[in-house]
N, C-alpha and C positions, 0 to 999 in steps of 0.2 A: 550924475555920478555913474561911472561904469568902468569895467575892465573887460577888454575884449581879446578875442583870438583872431589872428589872420587866417585866411584860408589854408595857408601851408601849415601853420601851427595845428589848426583843427584836423587836417588830414593826418598829421604825424600822431596826434593824441588818439584819434580814432583807431588808427592802425595798432597802436600800442595797447589800447584797452581791449581790442579784439584778441590780440595775442595773449594778453594777460587772462582774459576770460571773465573779467568783471570790472566795474567802475562806471561812474557817470560823468566824470569830467576832471578837472584839475583844481588844486588848491594853491593859491598864490598869496604870498605875505612877505613881510620883511622881518629881519632880526638885526640887532645891534652887533656890529662886528667890523673887522677890517680897518684899513687906514683911513677911510672917508667916513665911516660911521654906520652905514646901513648895507645889508646884503639881501638879495632876494631869496626866498624860500619857494620851492616849487615841488609839488608832489601830486601823484594821481590820487583822486578821491573816490571812495566807494559810496559815501553818504555825506550829507551835510552835518556839521557840528551845530550844537544849539544856537550859538551866537552868529553863525556865518551869514554874510550877505551873499545872495546868489544872483549871478548875472548869467543870462542865456546869450551865447555867442556862437554862431555857425552850427547850431544844432547840439552844442554841448554846454555844460554848466561850469562856470567858473566861480569858485568859492573863495571868499576873502573874509578874514577876520576883521571886525570893525576898527581895532587899533592900527591895522596896516593900511586901511583905505586912504587916509589922508596923504600918505607917501606914494601911493601907486594909482590914485584915481586918474583916469584918462589913459592908463597904460595899455598898449597893445603888445600882446604876446606873440612873436613871430618865430618861425622855424627857418633857419637860413643855412645854406651850404656855401662855404667859401674855401675853394680849392678842395683839399682832402678833409677839411673839418666841417662838421655840421653840429648845430645845436640851437637851443632857444636863445632868442634875443629880446630883450625888454625895451620897447620903445616908450619910455616914460617922460612925458612933458615936464614933470615936476623936477627932474634932476638938475642940480646947479653945477656940481663937480663930481667926477669920477676919479678913482685912484688909477694909477699907471697901469696896473695889471688888469683892470676891469672888473674886479671882484666886488668892489663896494662903491657906494655913492653917497652923496648927502643932497638934501633939499633945502 
């Protein structure tokens, strides 16, 4: 069981944490919402929460709450540029369907 960062995502997170002046990694989870049922939550983390599972990836820590792990286990967080747009992309092997706008998914 693991959640990882691509090299591009790690580079982006490191740059942002340095600019921010604090933080040790990212917190990744899911919440119930949208037309397909689940949406990703992503935030920068300054410390672990008591129940967090911690994965080391590319020299950074990825924190995941235990309730979210079954939905995102095996996910790689990537950072991509497509034309003028850039952002995080979730490469989640558990996804069965995504909504048309790409905001939510189900497993």
